[in-house]
LONUPA-582723 format. One record per residue (C-alpha): residue number from 1; residue in one letter; x, y, z. Coordinates in Angstrom, 3 decimals, m for minus. Last residue first. Example, Ala and Ser with C-alpha at 12.3 -4.5 7.8 and 13.67 -1.06 7.14 Angstrom:
residues 2
   num   residu         px         py         pz
     2        S     13.670     m1.060      7.140
     1        A     12.300     m4.500      7.800
This chain:
residues 264
   num   residu         px         py         pz
   264        A    129.646     82.440    124.994
   263        N    130.000     81.707    121.187
   262        S    126.595     81.542    120.133
   261        R    125.845     79.153    117.177
   260        T    123.676     80.380    114.501
   259        R    121.558     78.018    113.082
   258        R    122.691     76.297    109.786
   257        V    120.990     77.022    106.342
   256        G    121.353     74.036    104.039
   255        S    117.549     73.787    103.008
   254        H    116.482     71.082    105.598
   253        G    113.266     69.894    104.581
   252        L    113.141     66.434    106.587
   251        V    113.854     64.823    103.484
   250        N    116.759     67.189    102.759
   249        G    117.933     66.312    106.327
   248        V    118.111     62.864    105.196
   247        A    120.415     63.684    102.059
   246        E    122.555     66.120    104.325
   245        A    123.365     63.082    106.735
   244        A    124.319     60.736    103.601
   243        Q    126.371     63.687    101.911
   242        K    127.923     64.090    105.333
   241        V    129.083     60.644    105.361
   240        W    130.373     60.349    101.979
   239        P    132.400     63.826    102.651
   238        A    134.122     62.487    105.358
   237        L    135.099     58.918    104.067
   236        E    138.335     59.818    102.525
   235        A    139.154     61.665    105.639
   234        M    138.437     58.774    107.687
   233        R    140.579     56.335    105.083
   232        A    143.614     58.910    105.754
   231        D    143.523     58.563    109.491
   230        S    143.011     54.708    109.190
   229        L    140.085     53.528    109.829
   228        Y    139.763     49.536    109.399
   227        P    142.498     48.489    111.760
   226        A    140.998     51.077    114.286
   225        A    137.800     49.257    114.698
   224        A    134.802     50.427    112.989
   223        A    132.207     53.095    112.811
   222        V    130.149     54.674    110.220
   221        N    128.158     57.851    111.244
   220        I    124.877     59.503    111.006
   219        A    123.331     62.368    113.625
   218        A    119.969     63.227    114.702
   217        V    117.649     66.304    115.179
   216        I    120.341     68.987    115.012
   215        R    118.127     72.239    114.315
   214        G    118.335     74.289    110.933
   213        T    114.645     74.948    111.142
   212        A    113.707     72.556    108.390
   211        D    115.603     69.457    109.989
   210        R    119.258     68.824    110.407
   209        V    121.210     65.462    110.732
   208        P    124.575     65.934    112.168
   207        A    127.613     64.155    110.892
   206        A    130.158     61.188    112.043
   205        V    133.367     59.513    111.125
   204        S    134.042     56.918    113.713
   203        C    136.914     55.048    115.049
   202        I    136.608     52.102    117.993
   201        S    139.707     51.573    119.810
   200        D    138.244     49.033    122.004
   199        P    141.195     48.701    124.373
   198        P    142.047     51.678    124.005
   197        P    140.597     55.105    123.294
   196        G    138.344     56.137    120.682
   195        R    139.366     58.079    117.463
   194        Q    136.704     60.200    116.554
   193        L    136.615     62.199    113.287
   192        V    133.419     64.882    113.485
   191        V    131.759     66.380    110.254
   190        G    130.347     69.711    109.478
   189        S    133.259     71.523    109.089
   188        A    133.156     74.401    111.205
   187        A    131.625     72.496    113.783
   186        A    134.030     70.052    113.487
   185        A    136.785     72.418    113.666
   184        E    135.442     73.667    117.071
   183        L    134.802     69.925    118.253
   182        A    138.595     69.572    117.745
   181        P    139.422     72.612    119.553
   180        L    137.355     71.347    122.394
   179        L    138.780     68.077    122.629
   178        A    142.585     68.979    121.923
   177        D    143.494     67.693    125.797
   176        P    142.167     64.522    124.949
   175        R    139.123     63.791    127.411
   174        H    137.822     60.214    126.627
   173        E    140.274     58.126    128.571
   172        P    139.705     61.031    131.420
   171        G    136.146     59.795    131.963
   170        I    133.271     61.706    130.960
   169        L    130.642     63.963    132.923
   168        T    133.280     66.859    132.941
   167        Q    133.272     67.224    129.219
   166        L    129.971     68.045    129.172
   165        R    130.570     71.184    130.894
   164        A    133.294     72.012    128.508
   163        W    131.096     71.308    125.801
   162        E    128.680     73.428    127.320
   161        A    131.052     76.439    127.774
   160        P    131.999     76.278    124.234
   159        T    128.292     76.666    123.213
   158        D    126.396     73.848    121.911
   157        D    125.523     73.495    117.791
   156        L    128.048     70.452    117.799
   155        M    126.568     68.543    120.285
   154        L    124.878     65.832    118.293
   153        A    127.888     65.392    115.966
   152        K    129.937     64.645    119.262
   151        G    127.597     62.094    120.292
   150        M    127.952     60.297    117.049
   149        G    131.613     60.787    117.292
   148        T    131.671     58.716    120.812
   147        E    132.249     59.552    124.425
   146        P    131.279     63.189    124.418
   145        L    127.521     62.462    123.910
   144        L    127.529     60.219    126.932
   143        R    126.250     56.875    125.627
   142        R    122.699     55.257    125.223
   141        T    122.210     51.924    123.363
   140        G    118.690     51.720    122.288
   139        P    119.448     50.207    118.779
   138        Q    122.552     47.840    119.081
   137        T    126.082     48.862    119.020
   136        T    127.475     45.704    116.927
   135        V    130.793     47.407    115.765
   134        A    132.144     44.781    113.176
   133        V    135.276     42.794    113.103
   132        R    134.945     40.974    109.460
   131        E    134.053     44.124    107.712
   130        S    130.846     43.747    105.313
   129        G    128.844     46.530    107.273
   128        Q    125.511     46.007    109.342
   127        S    122.836     48.927    108.930
   126        R    122.447     49.887    112.591
   125        L    119.148     51.971    113.857
   124        L    118.046     54.136    116.526
   123        H    121.333     54.555    118.936
   122        V    120.662     56.937    121.906
   121        S    123.164     59.848    122.531
   120        Y    123.120     61.027    126.059
   119        E    123.412     64.507    127.640
   118        G    119.704     65.330    127.241
   117        D    118.577     62.748    124.642
   116        R    120.179     63.201    121.407
   115        R    119.450     61.141    118.595
   114        G    121.203     58.283    116.470
   113        L    121.572     56.532    113.412
   112        F    124.447     54.059    112.461
   111        A    126.506     52.725    109.712
   110        S    128.524     49.584    109.786
   109        L    131.355     49.681    107.396
   108        G    131.678     48.480    103.550
   107        T    132.049     52.230    102.821
   106        R    129.406     52.513     99.720
   105        E    127.199     49.256    101.083
   104        S    127.055     50.984    104.749
   103        L    126.266     54.348    103.324
   102        A    123.490     52.890    100.915
   101        D    122.052     51.086    103.968
   100        L    122.117     54.080    106.085
    99        H    120.440     56.640    103.359
    98        P    117.653     53.771    102.628
    97        R    117.122     53.455    106.518
    96        A    117.184     57.551    107.195
    95        I    113.415     58.273    106.210
    94        A    112.187     54.989    107.917
    93        A    114.414     55.924    111.203
    92        I    113.546     59.641    111.050
    91        D    109.644     58.445    111.392
    90        T    108.051     61.930    110.958
    89        Q    104.604     61.728    113.018
    88        E    105.798     64.654    115.286
    87        G    107.401     67.119    112.555
    86        A    103.922     66.500    110.641
    85        R    102.071     67.542    113.981
    84        H    104.553     70.605    114.278
    83        S    104.496     71.909    110.918
    82        L    100.439     71.633    111.083
    81        R    100.350     73.650    113.846
    80        L    103.007     76.299    112.746
    79        L    100.843     76.358    109.387
    78        S     97.753     77.037    111.403
    77        P     99.701     79.532    113.391
    76        G    100.082     81.897    110.611
    75        G    102.940     82.291    108.082
    74        R    103.704     85.749    107.106
    73        F    101.892     88.767    105.810
    72        R    103.169     92.037    105.845
    71        G    100.904     95.066    106.839
    70        N    103.409     96.799    109.026
    69        G    101.373     95.550    112.117
    68        S    102.077     91.904    110.917
    67        Q     99.203     89.932    108.777
    66        A     99.038     86.065    109.506
    65        L     98.652     83.457    106.781
    64        F     97.419     80.089    107.302
    63        E     95.078     81.150    109.858
    62        R     92.342     79.611    107.780
    61        G     90.985     83.294    107.417
    60        A     94.376     84.599    106.274
    59        L     94.513     81.787    103.826
    58        A     91.268     82.805    102.339
    57        T     92.088     86.689    102.523
    56        V     94.924     85.836    100.812
    55        L     93.184     84.058     98.035
    54        R     90.876     86.750     97.473
    53        Y     93.402     89.379     97.568
    52        A     95.873     87.496     94.928
    51        V     92.878     86.927     92.371
    50        G     92.071     90.927     92.603
    49        R     95.561     92.053     92.250
    48        P     95.889     89.674     89.299
    47        L     98.494     87.230     89.861
    46        G    102.307     87.214     88.823
    45        S    103.224     85.849     91.972
    44        R    106.120     88.325     92.854
    43        T    103.998     91.417     91.895
    42        T    100.918     90.217     93.969
    41        L    102.939     89.193     96.856
    40        E    104.730     92.473     96.841
    39        A    101.138     93.971     96.462
    38        L     99.783     91.963     99.531
    37        T    102.726     92.917    101.791
    36        L    105.594     90.481    102.290
    35        S    107.270     88.428    104.836
    34        E    109.886     86.102    103.264
    33        N    109.785     82.317    102.562
    32        V    106.495     81.769    104.370
    31        A    104.884     84.232    102.276
    30        L    105.849     83.207     99.117
    29        E    105.175     79.638     99.833
    28        L    101.820     80.507    100.832
    27        L    100.991     82.607     97.363
    26        D    102.475     79.827     95.533
    25        L    100.037     77.402     97.521
    24        G     97.207     79.929     96.633
    23        R     98.145     79.836     93.095
    22        E     98.657     75.840     93.104
    21        L     94.995     75.540     94.846
    20        T     93.270     77.911     92.419
    19        Q     94.422     76.036     89.462
    18        T     93.693     72.436     90.964
    17        G     89.871     74.336     91.411
    16        T     89.777     75.466     87.929
    15        K     90.909     72.368     86.229
    14        R     88.731     70.233     88.612
    13        S     85.552     72.289     87.405
    12        D     86.517     72.398     83.740
    11        D     86.795     68.426     84.214
    10        A     83.357     68.553     85.536
     9        D     82.065     70.733     82.982
     8        S     83.067     68.284     80.211
     7        N     81.749     65.409     82.002
     6        A     78.376     67.242     81.895
     5        A     78.573     67.808     78.443
     4        K     79.399     64.652     77.454
     3        D     76.712     63.188     79.809
     2        S     74.298     65.469     78.027
     1        M     72.537     68.461     79.773
């Protein structure tokens, strides 16, 4: 066989392998998005029945698909294990950094990323703004959730009963009468507008970051002393902060579906 013929065969083999992989991934994506029978997978994918059967059998054999008692296929254990490992290896700070920097540049204010640790928020990242009197909360700082805008964004999916419990952990200066109604409004809008108590009077606009499951895994906020954040300015910044949080969530696989919050 000539070198030219050998190279042609190798190219054909690579093309066939790529096509098979793409078809398999299409089937996998269909079954993960909606539990389907083999016939439904064949129809949705447009593949010949024999090809769909071989690929589904191979995916099920490697436990990327699992078949339920009613004959429908869904994501299998191997897919869940890979998802878990990918989540463990995801560096949310690295993902959020460019979005945080862009938000800080756009608003002129310091922007922050934080995550939840039980009843506390933990600051992970800060992008410095251009304001003369800046909020300088450093990575590693821990605050009780209801004390800050970021913390409130992290607890938006909690039940009202849990909000009431967390409220008892903080000092009266952080407990305005309208705290619980404000949390209800923030949960509905997806953004928290916070006015902190004196003497610091730190104000912030915060929004939760959600992963592929819809779970809140972090929060983003901009924060500044009261002179830099009037009520009108906070309302203006709210969609920008929310967009930044959603952009990070999109990288994490969030599709826009939120978890249903209990009203108990």
